[in-house]
C-alpha positions as CSV (number, residue, x, y, z in Angstrom):
1,M,8.4,16.9,-29.0
2,I,10.5,15.1,-26.4
3,S,8.3,12.6,-24.6
4,I,9.7,10.4,-21.9
5,I,8.1,7.9,-19.6
6,K,9.8,5.8,-16.9
7,H,8.6,3.3,-14.4
8,Y,9.5,2.4,-10.8
9,S,9.0,-1.0,-9.3
10,I,9.4,-1.2,-5.5
11,L,8.5,-3.5,-2.6
12,V,9.4,-2.6,0.9
13,I,8.2,-4.0,4.2
14,S,8.8,-1.3,6.9
15,V,9.9,-2.4,10.3
16,L,11.2,-0.6,13.4
17,M,14.9,-0.9,13.9
18,L,15.9,-1.3,17.5
19,G,19.1,-0.5,19.4
20,C,20.9,-2.7,21.9
21,G,21.5,-2.4,25.6
22,M,18.1,-0.9,26.5
23,T,15.3,-1.9,28.8
24,Q,12.1,-3.2,27.1
25,E,10.3,0.0,28.1
26,Q,13.1,2.1,26.5
27,E,13.1,0.0,23.3
28,I,9.3,0.4,22.9
29,S,9.5,4.1,23.6
30,D,12.4,4.6,21.1
31,A,10.7,2.5,18.5
32,L,7.5,4.5,18.7
33,E,9.4,7.8,18.7
34,N,11.4,6.7,15.6
35,E,8.2,5.6,13.9
36,S,6.3,8.8,14.6
37,A,9.1,10.7,12.9
38,T,8.8,8.8,9.6
39,V,5.2,7.8,9.4
40,V,3.0,9.5,6.8
41,E,-0.7,9.4,7.7
42,G,-3.0,8.8,4.8
43,V,-5.9,11.1,4.0
44,S,-8.3,10.0,1.3
45,Y,-11.2,12.1,0.0
46,T,-13.2,9.9,-2.3
47,H,-16.4,11.0,-0.5
48,A,-15.3,14.6,0.2
49,K,-15.7,17.3,-2.4
50,L,-13.0,17.1,-5.0
51,T,-12.0,19.8,-7.4
52,P,-12.9,19.1,-11.1
53,T,-9.2,18.3,-11.8
54,Q,-9.1,15.7,-8.9
55,Q,-12.4,14.2,-10.0
56,H,-11.1,13.8,-13.6
57,V,-7.9,12.1,-12.4
58,L,-10.0,9.7,-10.4
59,Q,-12.5,9.2,-13.2
60,R,-9.9,8.4,-15.8
61,H,-8.1,5.9,-13.6
62,N,-11.3,4.1,-12.5
63,E,-12.6,4.0,-16.1
64,K,-9.5,2.1,-17.2
65,R,-9.6,-0.2,-14.1
66,N,-13.3,-0.9,-14.6
67,L,-12.5,-2.3,-18.1
68,Y,-11.0,-5.3,-16.2
69,F,-12.5,-5.4,-12.7
70,S,-15.0,-3.5,-10.5
71,D,-14.0,-4.5,-7.0
72,S,-11.1,-2.1,-6.5
73,N,-11.8,1.5,-7.5
74,L,-9.2,4.1,-6.4
75,S,-9.9,6.9,-4.0
76,Y,-8.3,10.3,-4.3
77,S,-5.6,11.1,-1.7
78,I,-4.7,14.7,-0.9
79,E,-1.5,13.3,0.8
80,L,-0.4,11.6,-2.4
81,E,-1.2,14.7,-4.4
82,E,1.0,16.8,-2.0
83,A,3.8,14.2,-2.3
84,A,3.4,14.3,-6.1
85,Q,3.4,18.1,-6.2
86,A,6.5,18.3,-4.0
87,Y,8.4,15.8,-6.2
88,A,7.2,17.4,-9.5
89,N,8.5,20.8,-8.1
90,L,11.8,19.2,-7.3
91,L,12.2,17.7,-10.7
92,A,11.3,21.0,-12.4
93,K,13.8,22.9,-10.3
94,K,16.6,20.4,-10.9
95,G,15.8,19.9,-14.5
96,T,15.9,16.1,-14.2
97,F,13.6,13.2,-14.9
98,E,14.0,10.3,-12.5
99,H,12.0,8.4,-10.0
100,D,11.7,9.4,-6.4
101,T,14.1,7.5,-4.2
102,Q,11.7,8.0,-1.2
103,N,8.9,6.0,-2.8
104,G,10.0,2.9,-1.0
105,T,9.9,4.5,2.4
106,Y,6.2,5.1,2.1
107,D,5.3,2.2,-0.2
108,Y,4.4,4.6,-3.0
109,G,4.0,3.6,-6.6
110,E,4.8,6.3,-9.2
111,N,4.2,7.1,-12.8
112,L,6.0,9.9,-14.6
113,Y,5.4,11.7,-17.9
114,A,7.3,14.8,-19.3
115,H,7.4,16.8,-22.5
116,A,9.2,19.9,-23.7
117,Y,6.1,21.8,-24.9
118,Q,5.2,25.0,-23.1
119,A,1.7,23.5,-22.3
120,D,0.8,22.0,-19.0
121,I,0.2,18.2,-18.8
122,D,-3.0,16.8,-17.5
123,I,-4.2,13.2,-16.8
124,D,-5.5,12.8,-20.4
125,D,-2.1,13.5,-21.8
126,A,-0.4,11.1,-19.4
127,M,-3.0,8.4,-19.5
128,Y,-2.7,8.1,-23.3
129,H,1.0,7.2,-23.0
130,W,0.6,5.1,-19.8
131,F,-2.4,3.1,-20.8
132,D,-3.5,3.5,-24.4
133,V,0.0,3.0,-25.8
134,E,1.1,0.2,-23.5
135,E,-2.2,-1.8,-23.2
136,P,-1.8,-3.6,-26.6
137,L,1.7,-4.6,-25.7
138,Y,1.0,-6.3,-22.4
139,H,0.3,-10.1,-22.3
140,Y,-1.7,-11.1,-19.2
141,N,-0.9,-14.8,-19.2
142,D,2.8,-14.5,-18.8
143,G,3.2,-10.9,-17.8
144,S,5.5,-10.1,-20.8
145,C,5.6,-6.8,-22.7
146,Q,5.9,-6.9,-26.5
147,E,9.0,-5.0,-27.7
148,A,8.1,-1.6,-29.2
149,Y,9.7,1.9,-29.5
150,Y,8.7,5.5,-29.5
151,D,9.6,7.7,-32.5
152,S,12.4,9.1,-30.3
153,G,14.0,5.6,-30.1
154,A,13.1,5.0,-26.4
155,Q,11.7,1.6,-25.7
156,I,8.1,1.4,-24.5
157,K,7.6,-0.4,-21.2
158,C,4.4,-1.7,-19.8
159,G,5.0,-0.8,-16.2
160,H,2.8,2.4,-16.3
161,Y,-0.1,0.4,-17.6
162,T,0.2,-2.2,-14.9
163,Q,0.5,0.5,-12.2
164,V,-2.7,2.2,-13.4
165,L,-4.4,-1.2,-13.2
166,W,-2.7,-2.5,-10.1
167,Q,-5.7,-4.0,-8.2
168,E,-4.0,-3.8,-4.8
169,S,-3.4,0.0,-5.2
170,R,-6.3,1.8,-3.5
171,E,-5.3,5.5,-3.7
172,V,-3.9,8.0,-6.2
173,G,-2.9,11.6,-6.2
174,C,-1.3,13.6,-9.1
175,A,0.3,17.0,-9.9
176,S,2.5,18.8,-12.5
177,A,5.2,21.4,-12.6
178,Q,7.0,23.5,-15.2
179,Y,10.7,22.9,-15.8
180,Q,13.0,25.7,-14.8
181,S,16.2,24.2,-16.2
182,G,17.6,21.2,-18.0
183,S,16.7,19.6,-21.4
184,F,13.0,20.0,-20.6
185,K,13.3,23.7,-19.7
186,D,9.9,25.5,-20.0
187,G,8.2,22.1,-20.6
188,Y,6.3,20.2,-17.9
189,V,6.5,17.0,-15.8
190,Y,3.4,15.1,-14.5
191,V,3.6,12.9,-11.5
192,C,1.1,10.4,-10.1
193,K,1.7,8.6,-6.8
194,Y,-0.1,5.4,-5.9
195,R,-0.6,3.5,-2.6
196,K,0.0,0.6,-2.4
197,A,2.8,0.4,-4.9
198,G,2.3,-1.8,-7.9
199,N,4.6,-4.0,-9.9
200,R,5.6,-6.3,-7.1
201,G,7.8,-9.2,-8.4
202,Q,5.9,-11.7,-10.5
203,Q,2.5,-10.8,-9.3
204,K,-0.2,-10.1,-11.8
205,P,-1.6,-6.5,-11.9
206,Y,-5.1,-7.8,-11.5
207,C,-6.8,-11.2,-11.0
208,L,-9.8,-12.2,-13.0
209,E,-10.1,-15.6,-11.4
210,Y,-11.6,-14.3,-8.1
211,S,-13.1,-11.2,-6.6
212,N,-12.5,-9.3,-3.3
213,R,-15.8,-7.6,-3.4
214,D,-16.7,-9.2,-0.1
215,L,-13.8,-7.4,1.6
216,F,-14.1,-3.8,0.5
217,S,-16.9,-1.4,1.2
218,A,-17.4,2.1,-0.1
219,N,-17.1,3.9,3.2
220,P,-15.4,1.7,5.8
221,P,-15.3,2.8,9.4
222,N,-12.2,4.2,11.0
223,I,-10.9,1.6,13.4
224,Q,-10.8,4.4,16.1
225,S,-14.6,4.4,16.0
226,L,-14.9,0.7,16.9
227,T,-15.5,-0.7,20.4
228,L,-12.5,-2.9,21.2
229,A,-12.8,-3.3,25.0
230,N,-13.8,-6.8,26.0
231,Q,-14.2,-7.8,22.3
232,N,-13.3,-11.3,21.0
233,F,-12.9,-11.4,17.2
234,K,-12.6,-14.6,15.4
235,I,-9.9,-14.3,12.7
236,E,-10.4,-15.6,9.2
237,L,-7.3,-15.0,7.1
238,I,-7.6,-14.4,3.4
239,E,-4.6,-16.0,1.6
240,E,-4.0,-14.7,-1.9
241,D,-1.7,-15.9,-4.5
242,R,-1.5,-13.1,-6.9
243,V,0.9,-14.9,-9.2
244,D,-1.4,-17.7,-10.0
245,C,-4.5,-15.7,-8.9
246,Q,-5.9,-18.1,-6.3
247,R,-7.6,-17.2,-3.0
248,E,-8.2,-19.3,0.1
249,E,-9.8,-18.5,3.5
250,H,-9.0,-20.3,6.8
251,F,-9.7,-19.5,10.4
252,N,-6.7,-18.7,12.6
253,S,-7.4,-18.1,16.3
254,Y,-9.1,-15.2,18.1
255,L,-8.1,-11.6,18.8
256,R,-9.1,-10.7,22.4
257,F,-9.0,-7.3,24.1
258,N,-9.1,-6.8,27.8
259,S,-11.6,-4.6,29.6
260,N,-10.0,-1.2,28.6
261,A,-8.4,-2.3,25.3
262,S,-4.9,-1.8,26.8
263,V,-3.9,-5.4,26.2
264,A,-4.6,-7.7,23.2
265,I,-3.9,-11.4,22.9
266,I,-4.0,-13.8,20.0
267,D,-3.9,-17.4,21.2
268,S,-1.9,-19.9,19.0
269,F,-1.6,-17.6,16.0
270,Q,-0.1,-19.4,13.0
271,I,2.5,-16.9,12.1
272,F,3.3,-18.3,8.7
273,N,-0.1,-19.8,8.0
274,N,1.3,-23.3,7.4
275,G,0.8,-24.9,10.8
276,E,4.4,-24.0,11.9
277,Y,5.3,-21.6,14.6
278,A,1.9,-21.4,16.2
279,N,2.6,-18.8,18.8
280,T,0.5,-16.8,21.4
281,L,1.0,-13.1,20.7
282,E,0.5,-10.6,23.6
283,F,0.5,-6.9,22.9
284,D,0.6,-4.4,25.8
285,T,1.4,-1.2,23.8
286,I,-1.7,-0.3,21.7
287,Y,-2.2,3.0,19.9
288,F,-3.8,4.5,16.9
289,D,-1.9,6.0,14.0
290,G,-4.6,7.7,11.8
291,D,-6.9,4.9,10.6
292,V,-4.5,2.2,11.7
293,L,-4.4,0.3,15.0
294,K,-0.9,-0.6,16.0
295,M,0.0,-3.1,18.7
296,V,3.5,-3.9,20.0
297,G,4.6,-6.5,22.6
298,W,7.1,-9.0,23.6
299,N,7.6,-12.7,22.5
300,R,6.8,-14.1,26.0
301,H,5.1,-17.4,25.0
302,I,7.3,-18.9,22.3
303,N,9.2,-22.0,23.2
304,D,12.1,-21.3,20.8
305,P,14.8,-19.5,22.9
306,V,16.1,-17.7,19.8
307,Y,12.9,-15.6,19.7
308,Q,12.1,-15.3,23.4
309,D,11.7,-11.7,24.6
310,K,12.0,-10.3,21.0
311,M,9.6,-7.5,20.1
312,V,6.6,-8.4,18.0
313,Y,3.9,-6.2,16.4
314,M,0.7,-6.2,14.5
315,S,-1.2,-3.4,12.7
316,L,-4.9,-3.4,11.5
317,K,-6.7,-1.1,9.1
318,V,-10.4,-1.6,8.4
319,I,-11.2,-1.8,4.7
320,G,-14.8,-3.0,4.8
321,E,-17.7,-4.0,7.0
322,T,-20.7,-6.2,6.8
323,S,-23.3,-7.2,9.5
324,Q,-21.1,-10.2,10.4
325,Y,-17.5,-9.0,10.2
326,Y,-15.0,-6.2,9.7
327,S,-12.5,-6.8,6.9
328,V,-9.1,-5.6,7.6
329,E,-5.6,-5.4,6.2
330,M,-3.2,-6.9,8.7
331,E,0.6,-6.7,8.9
332,W,2.5,-8.6,11.6
333,N,5.8,-10.0,12.7
334,G,5.2,-12.6,15.4
335,L,8.8,-13.7,15.8
336,D,11.3,-10.8,15.9
337,M,10.3,-7.2,15.0
338,G,13.9,-6.6,14.0
339,Q,13.9,-9.2,11.3
340,P,11.9,-7.9,8.3
341,S,11.9,-11.3,6.6
342,Y,9.5,-12.6,9.2
343,A,6.9,-9.9,8.5
344,R,3.6,-10.9,6.8
345,T,0.8,-8.8,5.2
346,M,-2.6,-10.3,4.6
347,K,-6.3,-9.4,4.5
348,A,-8.6,-10.9,7.1
349,K,-12.1,-10.9,8.4
350,L,-12.6,-10.2,12.1
351,Y,-16.0,-11.7,13.0
352,K,-18.1,-9.6,15.4
353,S,-18.9,-11.2,18.8
């Protein structure tokens, strides 16, 4: 039997690239047009009726995750399954075994498994190699992986194990295909895609020192269903250090919408959460992209001339709700949308008025 597993680590912050020599209206229009051409809208079906195969994929993943934590079960994504199927078909046709170079575009994590047997692969086959084989080799304290090898001589890595357990991943979708050519001809390849991608730098795959149970709910509302007009949300940012596994909360201004939710303003928003570059952000292009609210505007209030009249943005996705607040995932760039190093991603609580 030929049995190969590989792992892909990726971290990409997506930004809109802008041209020069345009009016502000043209730049916004072109930015939105370019984004709509590349965005992939997520569709998750945890609460919809899943096939037995999909249910089993979800069950096997969450069983493993619940051995370590219970505040971050995966949901099943048809979108990710379709992406996994398309890529499995491509590998099978080409007769190759390599990671998808498009994963970074969509912030997908990916686990692959292949064998040369003329028998289809399912999640049980793959999970044995990804989790059961790698789990004893992984050391949580320092993130190291003990050196070990398969019978074939290939070195065993721990990246599949950590992706299965990656606490910040929230969705999974899997598929298989039969090889038509190459060294695996007539064998099978199995692909699982994850979002968000795991294995980010020195971060731990999961944190036992704190829980985010207060942020996630089983069936959060789509942000399109919320009343935003005339609302004034107090923002409490959740700052997580997933290297040392520490969490802090601190209030950071208010998010205010006008009477028809066509303009949003955040007064004195601390862009880097360290007291520096407190800046009033004003967004006058607001739209929905699936379950994400996206806001784009211009840096009209900053004192630093380097960043005046640069495009800024913020996106919000609801991940939970209580009687007091909506919990959201936020991404923003409050200095210059064309400079990805200024982008930040964080969870937050938006307190209801």
